[in-house]
C-alpha positions in Angstrom: -84.0 39.5 -15.0 -80.5 39.5 -13.7 -78.4 42.6 -14.1 -75.1 42.0 -16.0 -72.0 42.3 -13.8 -70.7 45.2 -16.0 -73.8 47.2 -15.2 -73.5 46.5 -11.5 -69.9 47.8 -11.6 -71.0 50.9 -13.4 -73.7 51.5 -10.8 -71.2 51.0 -8.0 -68.8 53.5 -9.6 -71.6 56.1 -9.9 -72.5 55.6 -6.2 -68.8 56.1 -5.2 -68.6 59.1 -7.4 -71.8 60.6 -5.9 -70.4 59.9 -2.4 -67.2 61.5 -3.3 -69.0 64.6 -4.5 -71.1 64.7 -1.3 -67.9 64.3 0.8 -66.2 67.2 -1.2 -69.2 69.4 -0.6 -69.3 68.7 3.1 -65.5 69.4 3.4 -66.0 72.7 1.5 -68.7 73.7 4.0 -66.5 72.8 6.9 -63.7 74.9 5.5 -65.9 77.9 4.8 -67.5 77.6 8.3 -64.1 77.6 10.0 -62.8 80.5 8.0 -66.0 82.5 8.7 -65.6 81.9 12.5 -62.0 82.8 12.4 -62.5 86.0 10.5 -65.4 87.0 12.8 -63.1 86.4 15.8 -65.2 83.5 17.1 -62.2 81.2 17.1 -58.4 81.8 17.3 -56.0 81.6 14.5 -54.4 78.5 16.1 -57.7 76.8 16.4 -58.6 77.5 12.8 -55.2 76.2 11.7 -55.8 73.1 13.8 -59.1 72.5 12.1 -58.3 73.1 8.5 -54.6 73.8 8.1 -52.3 76.7 7.9 -52.5 77.0 4.1 -56.2 77.5 4.0 -56.0 80.2 6.7 -53.1 81.9 4.8 -55.2 82.0 1.7 -58.2 83.4 3.5 -56.1 86.1 5.1 -54.6 87.1 1.7 -58.1 87.2 0.2 -59.4 89.4 3.0 -56.4 91.7 2.7 -57.0 92.0 -1.1 -60.7 92.9 -0.5 -59.9 95.5 2.2 -57.2 97.0 -0.1 -59.7 97.3 -2.9 -62.3 98.9 -0.6 -59.7 101.4 0.6 -58.7 102.2 -2.9 -62.3 102.7 -3.9 -63.0 105.0 -1.0 -60.0 107.2 -1.9 -60.9 107.5 -5.6 
């Protein structure tokens, strides 16, 4: 039995969608890995920016500051 062309198109769209989701997941892991290495001091800020961009590093720094501020506030309570 021959698969209708419309079904083949739907199958190809799903494969592209799955690939897109896999690519997004890999990119997210890369970003998290670079941020982790930067915050641990394993790579420089400049290297981290080169790898994932200044915006992502700025977000990570702001999030870290917020966490540290919360911890300080909690200790002083």
